[in-house]
mmCIF file of the N, C-alpha and C atoms, coordinates in Angstrom:
data_MODEL
# 
_entry.id   MODEL 
# 
loop_
_atom_site.group_PDB 
_atom_site.id 
_atom_site.type_symbol 
_atom_site.label_atom_id 
_atom_site.label_alt_id 
_atom_site.label_comp_id 
_atom_site.label_asym_id 
_atom_site.label_entity_id 
_atom_site.label_seq_id 
_atom_site.pdbx_PDB_ins_code 
_atom_site.Cartn_x 
_atom_site.Cartn_y 
_atom_site.Cartn_z 
_atom_site.occupancy 
_atom_site.B_iso_or_equiv 
_atom_site.pdbx_formal_charge 
_atom_site.auth_seq_id 
_atom_site.auth_comp_id 
_atom_site.auth_asym_id 
_atom_site.auth_atom_id 
_atom_site.pdbx_PDB_model_num 
ATOM 1   N N  . MET A 1 1  ? 28.645 -16.387 7.660  1.00 0.00 ? 1  MET A N  1 
ATOM 2   C CA . MET A 1 1  ? 27.372 -16.704 8.287  1.00 0.00 ? 1  MET A CA 1 
ATOM 3   C C  . MET A 1 1  ? 27.663 -17.457 9.579  1.00 0.00 ? 1  MET A C  1 
ATOM 4   N N  . ALA A 1 2  ? 27.047 -17.041 10.630 1.00 0.00 ? 2  ALA A N  1 
ATOM 5   C CA . ALA A 1 2  ? 27.285 -17.720 11.898 1.00 0.00 ? 2  ALA A CA 1 
ATOM 6   C C  . ALA A 1 2  ? 26.093 -17.531 12.813 1.00 0.00 ? 2  ALA A C  1 
ATOM 7   N N  . GLY A 1 3  ? 25.915 -18.524 13.674 1.00 0.00 ? 3  GLY A N  1 
ATOM 8   C CA . GLY A 1 3  ? 24.892 -18.420 14.699 1.00 0.00 ? 3  GLY A CA 1 
ATOM 9   C C  . GLY A 1 3  ? 23.483 -18.453 14.155 1.00 0.00 ? 3  GLY A C  1 
ATOM 10  N N  . GLY A 1 4  ? 22.562 -18.155 15.018 1.00 0.00 ? 4  GLY A N  1 
ATOM 11  C CA . GLY A 1 4  ? 21.166 -18.139 14.623 1.00 0.00 ? 4  GLY A CA 1 
ATOM 12  C C  . GLY A 1 4  ? 20.438 -19.385 15.063 1.00 0.00 ? 4  GLY A C  1 
ATOM 13  N N  . LYS A 1 5  ? 19.134 -19.348 14.861 1.00 0.00 ? 5  LYS A N  1 
ATOM 14  C CA . LYS A 1 5  ? 18.294 -20.470 15.283 1.00 0.00 ? 5  LYS A CA 1 
ATOM 15  C C  . LYS A 1 5  ? 18.303 -21.578 14.239 1.00 0.00 ? 5  LYS A C  1 
ATOM 16  N N  . LYS A 1 6  ? 17.828 -22.743 14.642 1.00 0.00 ? 6  LYS A N  1 
ATOM 17  C CA . LYS A 1 6  ? 17.691 -23.855 13.709 1.00 0.00 ? 6  LYS A CA 1 
ATOM 18  C C  . LYS A 1 6  ? 16.619 -23.472 12.689 1.00 0.00 ? 6  LYS A C  1 
ATOM 19  N N  . ILE A 1 7  ? 16.915 -23.772 11.433 1.00 0.00 ? 7  ILE A N  1 
ATOM 20  C CA . ILE A 1 7  ? 15.966 -23.479 10.363 1.00 0.00 ? 7  ILE A CA 1 
ATOM 21  C C  . ILE A 1 7  ? 15.573 -24.787 9.685  1.00 0.00 ? 7  ILE A C  1 
ATOM 22  N N  . PRO A 1 8  ? 14.500 -24.798 8.912  1.00 0.00 ? 8  PRO A N  1 
ATOM 23  C CA . PRO A 1 8  ? 14.108 -26.034 8.218  1.00 0.00 ? 8  PRO A CA 1 
ATOM 24  C C  . PRO A 1 8  ? 15.251 -26.573 7.348  1.00 0.00 ? 8  PRO A C  1 
ATOM 25  N N  . GLU A 1 9  ? 15.261 -27.884 7.189  1.00 0.00 ? 9  GLU A N  1 
ATOM 26  C CA . GLU A 1 9  ? 16.348 -28.550 6.468  1.00 0.00 ? 9  GLU A CA 1 
ATOM 27  C C  . GLU A 1 9  ? 16.565 -27.964 5.071  1.00 0.00 ? 9  GLU A C  1 
ATOM 28  N N  . LEU A 1 10 ? 15.503 -27.774 4.313  1.00 0.00 ? 10 LEU A N  1 
ATOM 29  C CA . LEU A 1 10 ? 15.657 -27.237 2.962  1.00 0.00 ? 10 LEU A CA 1 
ATOM 30  C C  . LEU A 1 10 ? 16.296 -25.857 2.999  1.00 0.00 ? 10 LEU A C  1 
ATOM 31  N N  . ASP A 1 11 ? 15.921 -25.037 3.954  1.00 0.00 ? 11 ASP A N  1 
ATOM 32  C CA . ASP A 1 11 ? 16.515 -23.699 4.068  1.00 0.00 ? 11 ASP A CA 1 
ATOM 33  C C  . ASP A 1 11 ? 18.006 -23.786 4.387  1.00 0.00 ? 11 ASP A C  1 
ATOM 34  N N  . ALA A 1 12 ? 18.385 -24.692 5.278  1.00 0.00 ? 12 ALA A N  1 
ATOM 35  C CA . ALA A 1 12 ? 19.796 -24.863 5.634  1.00 0.00 ? 12 ALA A CA 1 
ATOM 36  C C  . ALA A 1 12 ? 20.594 -25.371 4.433  1.00 0.00 ? 12 ALA A C  1 
ATOM 37  N N  . LEU A 1 13 ? 20.023 -26.305 3.704  1.00 0.00 ? 13 LEU A N  1 
ATOM 38  C CA . LEU A 1 13 ? 20.703 -26.837 2.523  1.00 0.00 ? 13 LEU A CA 1 
ATOM 39  C C  . LEU A 1 13 ? 20.808 -25.780 1.421  1.00 0.00 ? 13 LEU A C  1 
ATOM 40  N N  . THR A 1 14 ? 19.784 -24.965 1.290  1.00 0.00 ? 14 THR A N  1 
ATOM 41  C CA . THR A 1 14 ? 19.811 -23.877 0.303  1.00 0.00 ? 14 THR A CA 1 
ATOM 42  C C  . THR A 1 14 ? 20.865 -22.845 0.689  1.00 0.00 ? 14 THR A C  1 
ATOM 43  N N  . MET A 1 15 ? 20.951 -22.523 1.963  1.00 0.00 ? 15 MET A N  1 
ATOM 44  C CA . MET A 1 15 ? 21.966 -21.579 2.430  1.00 0.00 ? 15 MET A CA 1 
ATOM 45  C C  . MET A 1 15 ? 23.366 -22.134 2.133  1.00 0.00 ? 15 MET A C  1 
ATOM 46  N N  . SER A 1 16 ? 23.569 -23.426 2.377  1.00 0.00 ? 16 SER A N  1 
ATOM 47  C CA . SER A 1 16 ? 24.855 -24.058 2.086  1.00 0.00 ? 16 SER A CA 1 
ATOM 48  C C  . SER A 1 16 ? 25.148 -24.027 0.588  1.00 0.00 ? 16 SER A C  1 
ATOM 49  N N  . TYR A 1 17 ? 24.158 -24.379 -0.199 1.00 0.00 ? 17 TYR A N  1 
ATOM 50  C CA . TYR A 1 17 ? 24.303 -24.390 -1.658 1.00 0.00 ? 17 TYR A CA 1 
ATOM 51  C C  . TYR A 1 17 ? 24.684 -23.002 -2.167 1.00 0.00 ? 17 TYR A C  1 
ATOM 52  N N  . ASN A 1 18 ? 23.966 -21.989 -1.703 1.00 0.00 ? 18 ASN A N  1 
ATOM 53  C CA . ASN A 1 18 ? 24.240 -20.621 -2.153 1.00 0.00 ? 18 ASN A CA 1 
ATOM 54  C C  . ASN A 1 18 ? 25.651 -20.184 -1.775 1.00 0.00 ? 18 ASN A C  1 
ATOM 55  N N  . ALA A 1 19 ? 26.086 -20.551 -0.578 1.00 0.00 ? 19 ALA A N  1 
ATOM 56  C CA . ALA A 1 19 ? 27.440 -20.192 -0.145 1.00 0.00 ? 19 ALA A CA 1 
ATOM 57  C C  . ALA A 1 19 ? 28.486 -20.828 -1.062 1.00 0.00 ? 19 ALA A C  1 
ATOM 58  N N  . ILE A 1 20 ? 28.310 -22.103 -1.375 1.00 0.00 ? 20 ILE A N  1 
ATOM 59  C CA . ILE A 1 20 ? 29.251 -22.804 -2.250 1.00 0.00 ? 20 ILE A CA 1 
ATOM 60  C C  . ILE A 1 20 ? 29.232 -22.195 -3.652 1.00 0.00 ? 20 ILE A C  1 
ATOM 61  N N  . GLN A 1 21 ? 28.045 -21.906 -4.164 1.00 0.00 ? 21 GLN A N  1 
ATOM 62  C CA . GLN A 1 21 ? 27.926 -21.317 -5.502 1.00 0.00 ? 21 GLN A CA 1 
ATOM 63  C C  . GLN A 1 21 ? 28.575 -19.937 -5.573 1.00 0.00 ? 21 GLN A C  1 
ATOM 64  N N  . GLU A 1 22 ? 28.613 -19.249 -4.435 1.00 0.00 ? 22 GLU A N  1 
ATOM 65  C CA . GLU A 1 22 ? 29.204 -17.911 -4.406 1.00 0.00 ? 22 GLU A CA 1 
ATOM 66  C C  . GLU A 1 22 ? 30.690 -17.933 -4.073 1.00 0.00 ? 22 GLU A C  1 
ATOM 67  N N  . GLY A 1 23 ? 31.272 -19.154 -3.980 1.00 0.00 ? 23 GLY A N  1 
ATOM 68  C CA . GLY A 1 23 ? 32.716 -19.239 -3.822 1.00 0.00 ? 23 GLY A CA 1 
ATOM 69  C C  . GLY A 1 23 ? 33.240 -19.782 -2.508 1.00 0.00 ? 23 GLY A C  1 
ATOM 70  N N  . ALA A 1 24 ? 32.374 -20.083 -1.561 1.00 0.00 ? 24 ALA A N  1 
ATOM 71  C CA . ALA A 1 24 ? 32.853 -20.655 -0.294 1.00 0.00 ? 24 ALA A CA 1 
ATOM 72  C C  . ALA A 1 24 ? 33.435 -22.046 -0.563 1.00 0.00 ? 24 ALA A C  1 
ATOM 73  N N  . SER A 1 25 ? 34.433 -22.409 0.200  1.00 0.00 ? 25 SER A N  1 
ATOM 74  C CA . SER A 1 25 ? 35.027 -23.733 0.026  1.00 0.00 ? 25 SER A CA 1 
ATOM 75  C C  . SER A 1 25 ? 34.410 -24.753 0.963  1.00 0.00 ? 25 SER A C  1 
ATOM 76  N N  . GLY A 1 26 ? 33.546 -24.314 1.861  1.00 0.00 ? 26 GLY A N  1 
ATOM 77  C CA . GLY A 1 26 ? 32.875 -25.218 2.786  1.00 0.00 ? 26 GLY A CA 1 
ATOM 78  C C  . GLY A 1 26 ? 31.902 -24.453 3.650  1.00 0.00 ? 26 GLY A C  1 
ATOM 79  N N  . VAL A 1 27 ? 31.250 -25.168 4.542  1.00 0.00 ? 27 VAL A N  1 
ATOM 80  C CA . VAL A 1 27 ? 30.315 -24.549 5.479  1.00 0.00 ? 27 VAL A CA 1 
ATOM 81  C C  . VAL A 1 27 ? 30.585 -25.108 6.871  1.00 0.00 ? 27 VAL A C  1 
ATOM 82  N N  . ASP A 1 28 ? 30.151 -24.381 7.868  1.00 0.00 ? 28 ASP A N  1 
ATOM 83  C CA . ASP A 1 28 ? 30.307 -24.777 9.261  1.00 0.00 ? 28 ASP A CA 1 
ATOM 84  C C  . ASP A 1 28 ? 28.937 -24.636 9.912  1.00 0.00 ? 28 ASP A C  1 
ATOM 85  N N  . MET A 1 29 ? 28.353 -25.755 10.306 1.00 0.00 ? 29 MET A N  1 
ATOM 86  C CA . MET A 1 29 ? 27.014 -25.735 10.897 1.00 0.00 ? 29 MET A CA 1 
ATOM 87  C C  . MET A 1 29 ? 27.035 -26.327 12.279 1.00 0.00 ? 29 MET A C  1 
ATOM 88  N N  . GLY A 1 30 ? 26.191 -25.800 13.120 1.00 0.00 ? 30 GLY A N  1 
ATOM 89  C CA . GLY A 1 30 ? 26.038 -26.320 14.477 1.00 0.00 ? 30 GLY A CA 1 
ATOM 90  C C  . GLY A 1 30 ? 24.645 -26.857 14.679 1.00 0.00 ? 30 GLY A C  1 
ATOM 91  N N  . ARG A 1 31 ? 23.770 -25.995 15.163 1.00 0.00 ? 31 ARG A N  1 
ATOM 92  C CA . ARG A 1 31 ? 22.433 -26.448 15.567 1.00 0.00 ? 31 ARG A CA 1 
ATOM 93  C C  . ARG A 1 31 ? 21.597 -27.035 14.438 1.00 0.00 ? 31 ARG A C  1 
ATOM 94  N N  . ASN A 1 32 ? 21.861 -26.657 13.183 1.00 0.00 ? 32 ASN A N  1 
ATOM 95  C CA . ASN A 1 32 ? 21.103 -27.249 12.073 1.00 0.00 ? 32 ASN A CA 1 
ATOM 96  C C  . ASN A 1 32 ? 21.479 -28.702 11.840 1.00 0.00 ? 32 ASN A C  1 
ATOM 97  N N  . ILE A 1 33 ? 22.563 -29.128 12.438 1.00 0.00 ? 33 ILE A N  1 
ATOM 98  C CA . ILE A 1 33 ? 22.919 -30.545 12.411 1.00 0.00 ? 33 ILE A CA 1 
ATOM 99  C C  . ILE A 1 33 ? 22.575 -31.176 13.754 1.00 0.00 ? 33 ILE A C  1 
ATOM 100 N N  . PHE A 1 34 ? 23.092 -30.612 14.838 1.00 0.00 ? 34 PHE A N  1 
ATOM 101 C CA . PHE A 1 34 ? 22.942 -31.244 16.152 1.00 0.00 ? 34 PHE A CA 1 
ATOM 102 C C  . PHE A 1 34 ? 21.509 -31.246 16.667 1.00 0.00 ? 34 PHE A C  1 
ATOM 103 N N  . GLN A 1 35 ? 20.682 -30.318 16.234 1.00 0.00 ? 35 GLN A N  1 
ATOM 104 C CA . GLN A 1 35 ? 19.276 -30.305 16.645 1.00 0.00 ? 35 GLN A CA 1 
ATOM 105 C C  . GLN A 1 35 ? 18.371 -30.950 15.597 1.00 0.00 ? 35 GLN A C  1 
ATOM 106 N N  . SER A 1 36 ? 18.946 -31.533 14.582 1.00 0.00 ? 36 SER A N  1 
ATOM 107 C CA . SER A 1 36 ? 18.176 -32.224 13.548 1.00 0.00 ? 36 SER A CA 1 
ATOM 108 C C  . SER A 1 36 ? 17.578 -33.508 14.119 1.00 0.00 ? 36 SER A C  1 
ATOM 109 N N  . ASP A 1 37 ? 16.474 -33.950 13.538 1.00 0.00 ? 37 ASP A N  1 
ATOM 110 C CA . ASP A 1 37 ? 15.886 -35.236 13.928 1.00 0.00 ? 37 ASP A CA 1 
ATOM 111 C C  . ASP A 1 37 ? 16.820 -36.388 13.566 1.00 0.00 ? 37 ASP A C  1 
ATOM 112 N N  . ALA A 1 38 ? 17.676 -36.175 12.584 1.00 0.00 ? 38 ALA A N  1 
ATOM 113 C CA . ALA A 1 38 ? 18.612 -37.199 12.114 1.00 0.00 ? 38 ALA A CA 1 
ATOM 114 C C  . ALA A 1 38 ? 19.943 -36.515 11.773 1.00 0.00 ? 38 ALA A C  1 
ATOM 115 N N  . PRO A 1 39 ? 20.778 -36.260 12.778 1.00 0.00 ? 39 PRO A N  1 
ATOM 116 C CA . PRO A 1 39 ? 22.024 -35.516 12.546 1.00 0.00 ? 39 PRO A CA 1 
ATOM 117 C C  . PRO A 1 39 ? 22.946 -36.137 11.492 1.00 0.00 ? 39 PRO A C  1 
ATOM 118 N N  . ILE A 1 40 ? 23.082 -37.448 11.494 1.00 0.00 ? 40 ILE A N  1 
ATOM 119 C CA . ILE A 1 40 ? 23.975 -38.085 10.519 1.00 0.00 ? 40 ILE A CA 1 
ATOM 120 C C  . ILE A 1 40 ? 23.436 -37.888 9.108  1.00 0.00 ? 40 ILE A C  1 
ATOM 121 N N  . ALA A 1 41 ? 22.134 -38.014 8.943  1.00 0.00 ? 41 ALA A N  1 
ATOM 122 C CA . ALA A 1 41 ? 21.522 -37.795 7.634  1.00 0.00 ? 41 ALA A CA 1 
ATOM 123 C C  . ALA A 1 41 ? 21.722 -36.349 7.183  1.00 0.00 ? 41 ALA A C  1 
ATOM 124 N N  . MET A 1 42 ? 21.619 -35.418 8.108  1.00 0.00 ? 42 MET A N  1 
ATOM 125 C CA . MET A 1 42 ? 21.801 -34.006 7.756  1.00 0.00 ? 42 MET A CA 1 
ATOM 126 C C  . MET A 1 42 ? 23.246 -33.733 7.365  1.00 0.00 ? 42 MET A C  1 
ATOM 127 N N  . ILE A 1 43 ? 24.189 -34.325 8.084  1.00 0.00 ? 43 ILE A N  1 
ATOM 128 C CA . ILE A 1 43 ? 25.603 -34.161 7.720  1.00 0.00 ? 43 ILE A CA 1 
ATOM 129 C C  . ILE A 1 43 ? 25.836 -34.677 6.302  1.00 0.00 ? 43 ILE A C  1 
ATOM 130 N N  . GLN A 1 44 ? 25.255 -35.823 5.980  1.00 0.00 ? 44 GLN A N  1 
ATOM 131 C CA . GLN A 1 44 ? 25.438 -36.400 4.647  1.00 0.00 ? 44 GLN A CA 1 
ATOM 132 C C  . GLN A 1 44 ? 24.806 -35.517 3.566  1.00 0.00 ? 44 GLN A C  1 
ATOM 133 N N  . ALA A 1 45 ? 23.671 -34.917 3.878  1.00 0.00 ? 45 ALA A N  1 
ATOM 134 C CA . ALA A 1 45 ? 23.013 -34.031 2.914  1.00 0.00 ? 45 ALA A CA 1 
ATOM 135 C C  . ALA A 1 45 ? 23.858 -32.774 2.672  1.00 0.00 ? 45 ALA A C  1 
ATOM 136 N N  . VAL A 1 46 ? 24.391 -32.206 3.733  1.00 0.00 ? 46 VAL A N  1 
ATOM 137 C CA . VAL A 1 46 ? 25.262 -31.030 3.585  1.00 0.00 ? 46 VAL A CA 1 
ATOM 138 C C  . VAL A 1 46 ? 26.515 -31.419 2.806  1.00 0.00 ? 46 VAL A C  1 
ATOM 139 N N  . ARG A 1 47 ? 27.061 -32.586 3.094  1.00 0.00 ? 47 ARG A N  1 
ATOM 140 C CA . ARG A 1 47 ? 28.226 -33.085 2.360  1.00 0.00 ? 47 ARG A CA 1 
ATOM 141 C C  . ARG A 1 47 ? 27.907 -33.195 0.859  1.00 0.00 ? 47 ARG A C  1 
ATOM 142 N N  . GLY A 1 48 ? 26.707 -33.652 0.552  1.00 0.00 ? 48 GLY A N  1 
ATOM 143 C CA . GLY A 1 48 ? 26.296 -33.746 -0.844 1.00 0.00 ? 48 GLY A CA 1 
ATOM 144 C C  . GLY A 1 48 ? 26.300 -32.395 -1.534 1.00 0.00 ? 48 GLY A C  1 
ATOM 145 N N  . VAL A 1 49 ? 25.840 -31.382 -0.839 1.00 0.00 ? 49 VAL A N  1 
ATOM 146 C CA . VAL A 1 49 ? 25.822 -30.024 -1.396 1.00 0.00 ? 49 VAL A CA 1 
ATOM 147 C C  . VAL A 1 49 ? 27.245 -29.500 -1.583 1.00 0.00 ? 49 VAL A C  1 
ATOM 148 N N  . VAL A 1 50 ? 28.067 -29.683 -0.554 1.00 0.00 ? 50 VAL A N  1 
ATOM 149 C CA . VAL A 1 50 ? 29.414 -29.107 -0.568 1.00 0.00 ? 50 VAL A CA 1 
ATOM 150 C C  . VAL A 1 50 ? 30.365 -29.866 -1.498 1.00 0.00 ? 50 VAL A C  1 
ATOM 151 N N  . HIS A 1 51 ? 30.327 -31.196 -1.442 1.00 0.00 ? 51 HIS A N  1 
ATOM 152 C CA . HIS A 1 51 ? 31.337 -31.984 -2.154 1.00 0.00 ? 51 HIS A CA 1 
ATOM 153 C C  . HIS A 1 51 ? 30.848 -32.657 -3.432 1.00 0.00 ? 51 HIS A C  1 
ATOM 154 N N  . LYS A 1 52 ? 29.543 -32.777 -3.596 1.00 0.00 ? 52 LYS A N  1 
ATOM 155 C CA . LYS A 1 52 ? 29.022 -33.481 -4.767 1.00 0.00 ? 52 LYS A CA 1 
ATOM 156 C C  . LYS A 1 52 ? 28.156 -32.590 -5.651 1.00 0.00 ? 52 LYS A C  1 
ATOM 157 N N  . ASN A 1 53 ? 28.137 -31.296 -5.331 1.00 0.00 ? 53 ASN A N  1 
ATOM 158 C CA . ASN A 1 53 ? 27.399 -30.306 -6.126 1.00 0.00 ? 53 ASN A CA 1 
ATOM 159 C C  . ASN A 1 53 ? 25.910 -30.635 -6.246 1.00 0.00 ? 53 ASN A C  1 
ATOM 160 N N  . MET A 1 54 ? 25.347 -31.222 -5.199 1.00 0.00 ? 54 MET A N  1 
ATOM 161 C CA . MET A 1 54 ? 23.908 -31.522 -5.208 1.00 0.00 ? 54 MET A CA 1 
ATOM 162 C C  . MET A 1 54 ? 23.117 -30.230 -5.059 1.00 0.00 ? 54 MET A C  1 
ATOM 163 N N  . LYS A 1 55 ? 21.981 -30.181 -5.700 1.00 0.00 ? 55 LYS A N  1 
ATOM 164 C CA . LYS A 1 55 ? 21.039 -29.074 -5.524 1.00 0.00 ? 55 LYS A CA 1 
ATOM 165 C C  . LYS A 1 55 ? 20.336 -29.275 -4.175 1.00 0.00 ? 55 LYS A C  1 
ATOM 166 N N  . PRO A 1 56 ? 19.828 -28.204 -3.569 1.00 0.00 ? 56 PRO A N  1 
ATOM 167 C CA . PRO A 1 56 ? 19.193 -28.317 -2.262 1.00 0.00 ? 56 PRO A CA 1 
ATOM 168 C C  . PRO A 1 56 ? 18.057 -29.349 -2.194 1.00 0.00 ? 56 PRO A C  1 
ATOM 169 N N  . LYS A 1 57 ? 17.174 -29.369 -3.188 1.00 0.00 ? 57 LYS A N  1 
ATOM 170 C CA . LYS A 1 57 ? 16.057 -30.317 -3.157 1.00 0.00 ? 57 LYS A CA 1 
ATOM 171 C C  . LYS A 1 57 ? 16.544 -31.761 -3.285 1.00 0.00 ? 57 LYS A C  1 
ATOM 172 N N  . GLU A 1 58 ? 17.577 -31.961 -4.073 1.00 0.00 ? 58 GLU A N  1 
ATOM 173 C CA . GLU A 1 58 ? 18.174 -33.293 -4.211 1.00 0.00 ? 58 GLU A CA 1 
ATOM 174 C C  . GLU A 1 58 ? 18.796 -33.730 -2.879 1.00 0.00 ? 58 GLU A C  1 
ATOM 175 N N  . ALA A 1 59 ? 19.483 -32.812 -2.222 1.00 0.00 ? 59 ALA A N  1 
ATOM 176 C CA . ALA A 1 59 ? 20.089 -33.109 -0.923 1.00 0.00 ? 59 ALA A CA 1 
ATOM 177 C C  . ALA A 1 59 ? 19.015 -33.353 0.139  1.00 0.00 ? 59 ALA A C  1 
ATOM 178 N N  . LEU A 1 60 ? 17.906 -32.643 0.045  1.00 0.00 ? 60 LEU A N  1 
ATOM 179 C CA . LEU A 1 60 ? 16.803 -32.866 0.982  1.00 0.00 ? 60 LEU A CA 1 
ATOM 180 C C  . LEU A 1 60 ? 16.240 -34.276 0.819  1.00 0.00 ? 60 LEU A C  1 
ATOM 181 N N  . GLU A 1 61 ? 16.120 -34.741 -0.401 1.00 0.00 ? 61 GLU A N  1 
ATOM 182 C CA . GLU A 1 61 ? 15.651 -36.114 -0.638 1.00 0.00 ? 61 GLU A CA 1 
ATOM 183 C C  . GLU A 1 61 ? 16.619 -37.126 -0.052 1.00 0.00 ? 61 GLU A C  1 
ATOM 184 N N  . LEU A 1 62 ? 17.917 -36.870 -0.193 1.00 0.00 ? 62 LEU A N  1 
ATOM 185 C CA . LEU A 1 62 ? 18.923 -37.737 0.422  1.00 0.00 ? 62 LEU A CA 1 
ATOM 186 C C  . LEU A 1 62 ? 18.733 -37.744 1.932  1.00 0.00 ? 62 LEU A C  1 
ATOM 187 N N  . TYR A 1 63 ? 18.558 -36.571 2.518  1.00 0.00 ? 63 TYR A N  1 
ATOM 188 C CA . TYR A 1 63 ? 18.320 -36.457 3.963  1.00 0.00 ? 63 TYR A CA 1 
ATOM 189 C C  . TYR A 1 63 ? 17.119 -37.301 4.375  1.00 0.00 ? 63 TYR A C  1 
ATOM 190 N N  . LYS A 1 64 ? 16.021 -37.142 3.663  1.00 0.00 ? 64 LYS A N  1 
ATOM 191 C CA . LYS A 1 64 ? 14.794 -37.876 4.009  1.00 0.00 ? 64 LYS A CA 1 
ATOM 192 C C  . LYS A 1 64 ? 15.001 -39.384 3.884  1.00 0.00 ? 64 LYS A C  1 
ATOM 193 N N  . ASP A 1 65 ? 15.664 -39.817 2.816  1.00 0.00 ? 65 ASP A N  1 
ATOM 194 C CA . ASP A 1 65 ? 15.926 -41.249 2.624  1.00 0.00 ? 65 ASP A CA 1 
ATOM 195 C C  . ASP A 1 65 ? 16.779 -41.806 3.758  1.00 0.00 ? 65 ASP A C  1 
ATOM 196 N N  . LEU A 1 66 ? 17.856 -41.098 4.090  1.00 0.00 ? 66 LEU A N  1 
ATOM 197 C CA . LEU A 1 66 ? 18.747 -41.563 5.155  1.00 0.00 ? 66 LEU A CA 1 
ATOM 198 C C  . LEU A 1 66 ? 18.057 -41.515 6.517  1.00 0.00 ? 66 LEU A C  1 
ATOM 199 N N  . LYS A 1 67 ? 17.251 -40.498 6.738  1.00 0.00 ? 67 LYS A N  1 
ATOM 200 C CA . LYS A 1 67 ? 16.505 -40.388 7.996  1.00 0.00 ? 67 LYS A CA 1 
ATOM 201 C C  . LYS A 1 67 ? 15.545 -41.566 8.138  1.00 0.00 ? 67 LYS A C  1 
ATOM 202 N N  . ASN A 1 68 ? 14.809 -41.872 7.074  1.00 0.00 ? 68 ASN A N  1 
ATOM 203 C CA . ASN A 1 68 ? 13.867 -42.995 7.113  1.00 0.00 ? 68 ASN A CA 1 
ATOM 204 C C  . ASN A 1 68 ? 14.594 -44.314 7.330  1.00 0.00 ? 68 ASN A C  1 
ATOM 205 N N  . GLU A 1 69 ? 15.743 -44.460 6.689  1.00 0.00 ? 69 GLU A N  1 
ATOM 206 C CA . GLU A 1 69 ? 16.546 -45.670 6.858  1.00 0.00 ? 69 GLU A CA 1 
ATOM 207 C C  . GLU A 1 69 ? 17.003 -45.810 8.309  1.00 0.00 ? 69 GLU A C  1 
ATOM 208 N N  . CYS A 1 70 ? 17.448 -44.723 8.874  1.00 0.00 ? 70 CYS A N  1 
ATOM 209 C CA . CYS A 1 70 ? 17.917 -44.716 10.260 1.00 0.00 ? 70 CYS A CA 1 
ATOM 210 C C  . CYS A 1 70 ? 16.774 -45.010 11.228 1.00 0.00 ? 70 CYS A C  1 
ATOM 211 N N  . MET A 1 71 ? 15.623 -44.386 10.999 1.00 0.00 ? 71 MET A N  1 
ATOM 212 C CA . MET A 1 71 ? 14.465 -44.593 11.874 1.00 0.00 ? 71 MET A CA 1 
ATOM 213 C C  . MET A 1 71 ? 13.972 -46.030 11.777 1.00 0.00 ? 71 MET A C  1 
ATOM 214 N N  . GLY A 1 72 ? 14.037 -46.614 10.596 1.00 0.00 ? 72 GLY A N  1 
ATOM 215 C CA . GLY A 1 72 ? 13.645 -48.007 10.416 1.00 0.00 ? 72 GLY A CA 1 
ATOM 216 C C  . GLY A 1 72 ? 14.524 -48.941 11.223 1.00 0.00 ? 72 GLY A C  1 
ATOM 217 N N  . LYS A 1 73 ? 15.814 -48.655 11.266 1.00 0.00 ? 73 LYS A N  1 
ATOM 218 C CA . LYS A 1 73 ? 16.742 -49.475 12.042 1.00 0.00 ? 73 LYS A CA 1 
ATOM 219 C C  . LYS A 1 73 ? 16.460 -49.348 13.531 1.00 0.00 ? 73 LYS A C  1 
ATOM 220 N N  . LYS A 1 74 ? 16.122 -48.145 13.984 1.00 0.00 ? 74 LYS A N  1 
ATOM 221 C CA . LYS A 1 74 ? 15.828 -47.936 15.408 1.00 0.00 ? 74 LYS A CA 1 
ATOM 222 C C  . LYS A 1 74 ? 14.564 -48.676 15.829 1.00 0.00 ? 74 LYS A C  1 
ATOM 223 N N  . LYS A 1 75 ? 13.554 -48.680 14.959 1.00 0.00 ? 75 LYS A N  1 
ATOM 224 C CA . LYS A 1 75 ? 12.297 -49.363 15.286 1.00 0.00 ? 75 LYS A CA 1 
ATOM 225 C C  . LYS A 1 75 ? 12.486 -50.883 15.372 1.00 0.00 ? 75 LYS A C  1 
ATOM 226 N N  . GLY A 1 76 ? 13.362 -51.409 14.528 1.00 0.00 ? 76 GLY A N  1 
ATOM 227 C CA . GLY A 1 76 ? 13.597 -52.843 14.512 1.00 0.00 ? 76 GLY A CA 1 
ATOM 228 C C  . GLY A 1 76 ? 14.570 -53.316 15.572 1.00 0.00 ? 76 GLY A C  1 
ATOM 229 N N  . LYS A 1 77 ? 15.185 -52.379 16.279 1.00 0.00 ? 77 LYS A N  1 
ATOM 230 C CA . LYS A 1 77 ? 16.188 -52.692 17.296 1.00 0.00 ? 77 LYS A CA 1 
ATOM 231 C C  . LYS A 1 77 ? 15.527 -53.197 18.572 1.00 0.00 ? 77 LYS A C  1 
ATOM 232 N N  . LYS A 1 78 ? 16.045 -54.295 19.106 1.00 0.00 ? 78 LYS A N  1 
ATOM 233 C CA . LYS A 1 78 ? 15.514 -54.826 20.361 1.00 0.00 ? 78 LYS A CA 1 
ATOM 234 C C  . LYS A 1 78 ? 16.228 -54.172 21.530 1.00 0.00 ? 78 LYS A C  1 
ATOM 235 N N  . SER A 1 79 ? 15.473 -53.950 22.606 1.00 0.00 ? 79 SER A N  1 
ATOM 236 C CA . SER A 1 79 ? 16.050 -53.336 23.809 1.00 0.00 ? 79 SER A CA 1 
ATOM 237 C C  . SER A 1 79 ? 16.598 -54.376 24.719 1.00 0.00 ? 79 SER A C  1 
# 
């Protein structure tokens, strides 16, 4: 799987999950991470799918939690 447009987070996590379940040893993502609202959170969610056998919906919840945590830190940050 390569290329293509950015897709919703759950779809990207499901695609990763399916690849791992079908025998892939990892995934390689570009725009679904770099164009994410929270790239670090998305990387961690994909890591959960690939290395911790998380289900897509579970990984999506991790993404949302980490994204909210990150956004909270940005709002509290002084300029």
